[in-house]
N, C-alpha and C positions, 0 to 999 in steps of 0.2 A: 539385511535390507529392510527399510521401514515401509510399512504399508500406509500409503497416503490416505486411503479411505478410512482406515482406523484412526489416524491422526485427526482427520476432518470430523469424524464422529465425536472425538473427545473435545475438540475446541468449539463445538456448538454451544451457544450461549444458554441453551436449555440444560446443559450438563452441570454437575456440581463444580464449585470452584476448584476442588482438588483434581477432578477429571480434566478440567480445562488446563490447569497448570501442568498436568502430566502430558497432555497433548502438545503444549507449547515446548516443553522440555524435549519430547521426542522429535519435534520439528527441527531442533538444532542440528540434527544429523542429515537432514534432507538437503541434497546438493542442488537440485533443480527447483529453485524457489518460485518459479513462475506459477506454480500451482496455488500459491498464496495471494496472487494478484487479483483480488475481488472475484473469487470464483462465483459463477452464476449458473447453477443447474437446479434441478428439482429438489435435491437434497441439501446442497451447500450453496448458500447465497448470503444475504445480509446477516444471517444467523451465525456466520463464522468470521465476518469481516473484522470485528474488533480484535479477535485473537490473531487473525492473519496479519493485521497491522502490527501487533506486538511482535510477532515472529519476524516480520520484515525489518522492523525497527532495530532488532538485535543483530542485524547483518552488517557487514563491513561495507564501506563505500565501493570497494572493488566488486563485491557481490551484487550490489544494487545498481551499479553503473549501467548495465545493459537494459535496465527497466525504469530509467528515470522518467521517460514519457508516461509509462503506465502508472507510475507513482503520482505524477502530477495530474493525471486524469482522475485519480481518486479524489482530487480536490474540486471536482465539478460541482459537488454539493457538500458543503461542510457539515450538513446534518447526517451524512452517511456514516454508519458505524466505522470507526477507525480513522476517520479523516484527520482529526487533530493529532493523533499519534503519528500518522504519516507526515503531516505538516511539521511537527516537531523534529522528526528524523531528517527531513529534507533541509531544515534550517541548520542542521549540524553537518551537512554534506560538504566536504572540504574542497573538492575540485570545482572551482567556480566556472571554468571553461565548459566542462561537460554539462554542468547544471544549467548554465545559461543557454546552451544549445538546445537542450530538452525543453527548457522554459519557453524559449522563443518559438519552438515547434508547436508546443501546446497553445500558446497565445494565438498563433496563426490558425490552428484548428478551431479554437473557440470563436474566433472572428469569422471564419468560413462557415461555421455552423450557426452563426448568429446566436451563440449561447452567451448571453450577457451576464448571467450569474457566474459561469465559469470564468469568463474574461475578467469580471470584477474581482473574483476570488484570486485569480492569478496576479492581477495588478496590486491587490492589497498585500500580497506576500512577497512581492518583488524584492529581491535582495539589493542592497546597496553595494555597488562595486568599489 
């Protein structure tokens, strides 16, 4: 069993490139990938998001499917670490039906929250069907 706290400590952007690579490699064996969806606590927050995005980007569409809304939420601010990595992965997501459902859900959230930046980001990346 892989220790998530140990992996998180390795993928911190303050660690060496080799340690970060080791953490990303260890994360390949983690089944519950929700821990890599923009963690936000006192120890692990934006300092791990770049590497969390890399970890998630290496996962299959089936593994990412339950988390499409959360992945699209990552695009609320394209300046956030890992945002462009997530964007690239979402553009390769094959199931247009589930993607569009999550996309429309997030678009409604952005509109309800009056989050113009997120709404504009979503509209900018809207897939052509």
